[in-house]
N, C-alpha and C positions, 0 to 999 in steps of 0.2 A: 839382634845380637843374641848369641847362644851363651847360656850360662856354662861356665867351666865345671866339668865333673871332677870331684876330688879323686886324686890318684894316690892310693896308699896300698901297700902290699899287706898280705896276711901277717907277715913277720912284724912289720911296723905297727899294725893294729894290735897285735898281741902285746908288744912292748908298751903301747899306750894304755891298754886296759890294765896291765900289771901296775903301771905307774899310778893308776887311779885306785889301787887297792884290790884288784881282782887277783885270784889265784887260778893258775891254769892247770888243768889235768887233761888227759886224753882218754877217750872212749873209742870203741870200734868205729872208725870212720869220722870221728868228730873231735874237735878241740872244745873243751868246756871251760868257760871263765865264770868264776863264782865270786861274788862279793857279799859276804855274810852281813856286814855292817848295814848294807842297804837292801838286803834280801833280793839280790839281783843275780840272775843266771842268764848267760849268753852261750848258745851252742852254735858253733860254726862247722861247716864241713872241713875235714882235714885236707887242705891243699898245700902245695909247696909254698914255703914262706916267702918266696920272691914273686909269687903270682899276685896280680892286682885283685883287690877285693871287689866283688860284684856290687853294683850300686844298691841292689835290694838288701844286701846284708848291711851296708852302711846305714841305710834308712832304718832298718830294724834296730840296729844298735843305738842310733841317735834317739829314737823313740824310747827305748829302754832306759838310757842314761838320763834323759830329761824327765821322764815319767817318775823315775825313782829319786830324782833330786840329787844326783851324784855330781859334786863339784867338778868342773872341767868337762862335763859331758855336754 
């Protein structure tokens, strides 16, 4: 049996990160999410908000959130 891959858009991911206390800014070609309380920085390529997040980006974010001890991560 194959494990289901999470399906989330970049827009949904951005809203989720903001709900965890991240602030979003944009830099050339990237969306930057920063959470100063947990000293966490996440940079993602600027894609259309309705595009599905690449699995490698989800993995990177999961590692960041759990490694920093961010509740809800």
